[in-house]
C-alpha positions as CSV (number, residue, x, y, z in Angstrom):
1,M,16.2,29.3,102.0
2,E,15.8,30.5,98.4
3,H,15.6,34.4,99.2
4,M,18.6,33.9,101.5
5,R,21.2,31.7,98.8
6,K,20.0,34.6,96.7
7,W,21.1,37.1,98.7
8,F,24.4,35.5,99.9
9,A,25.2,35.1,96.0
10,R,24.9,38.9,95.5
11,G,26.3,40.0,98.2
12,G,29.6,37.4,96.9
13,A,29.6,39.2,93.3
14,V,29.6,42.6,95.4
15,L,32.2,42.3,98.0
16,T,34.4,40.4,94.6
17,A,33.6,43.6,92.8
18,V,34.9,45.9,95.4
19,T,37.6,44.5,95.7
20,L,38.8,44.4,92.3
21,A,37.7,47.8,92.0
22,V,40.2,48.5,94.9
23,F,43.3,46.2,94.4
24,V,43.5,46.4,90.7
25,P,43.9,49.7,90.5
26,A,46.3,49.5,93.1
27,V,48.9,47.3,91.9
28,A,49.0,48.8,88.6
29,W,49.9,52.1,90.6
30,A,52.1,49.9,92.8
31,S,54.1,48.7,89.9
32,T,54.2,51.9,88.1
33,N,55.4,54.5,90.7
34,G,58.5,52.4,91.7
35,V,56.5,51.2,95.3
36,Y,57.6,48.1,94.5
37,D,61.2,48.3,94.8
38,V,61.2,50.2,97.8
39,A,58.9,47.8,99.2
40,D,61.0,45.0,97.2
41,E,64.4,46.2,99.1
42,L,62.5,46.2,102.7
43,V,61.4,42.9,102.5
44,R,65.1,41.5,101.6
45,G,66.4,43.4,104.5
46,R,64.1,41.9,107.1
47,R,65.2,39.2,108.9
48,R,63.1,35.9,108.3
49,S,61.0,34.0,111.0
50,G,60.0,30.6,110.9
51,G,56.9,30.9,112.7
52,I,55.6,33.8,109.9
53,G,55.7,31.7,106.9
54,I,54.2,28.5,108.2
55,F,51.5,30.0,109.6
56,A,51.2,32.3,105.8
57,G,51.6,28.9,104.2
58,L,48.9,27.4,105.8
59,C,46.6,29.9,105.8
60,C,47.0,29.9,101.8
61,L,46.3,26.1,102.1
62,I,42.7,26.8,104.0
63,V,41.9,29.9,102.1
64,V,41.8,27.6,98.5
65,A,40.7,24.3,100.2
66,V,37.4,27.2,101.0
67,V,37.3,28.0,97.4
68,V,37.3,24.7,96.1
69,L,34.7,23.8,98.5
70,G,32.7,26.7,97.9
71,V,33.1,25.4,93.6
72,V,32.1,21.7,94.3
73,L,29.0,22.4,96.3
74,M,28.0,24.5,94.1
75,M,28.8,22.5,91.1
76,R,26.7,19.6,93.1
77,R,23.4,22.0,93.7
78,R,23.3,23.2,90.1
79,R,23.5,19.0,89.1
80,R,20.3,18.3,91.1
């Protein structure tokens, strides 16, 4: 079980590093190239549908709950 936990931690670290390596430069590029202004115009011009907003909010809450649960479980294991 310990071996599996180590590989899971390593995989999480690699996934986090890859995500940051891709998204941080992409956000920096988009903020300096005017892409943000175009995206802002597209979002404002589009009609909103109520169902998507509720789904997005629920999805966000689920992600936050999973992260908090993971942190709590890691803290409890560390105290033992």
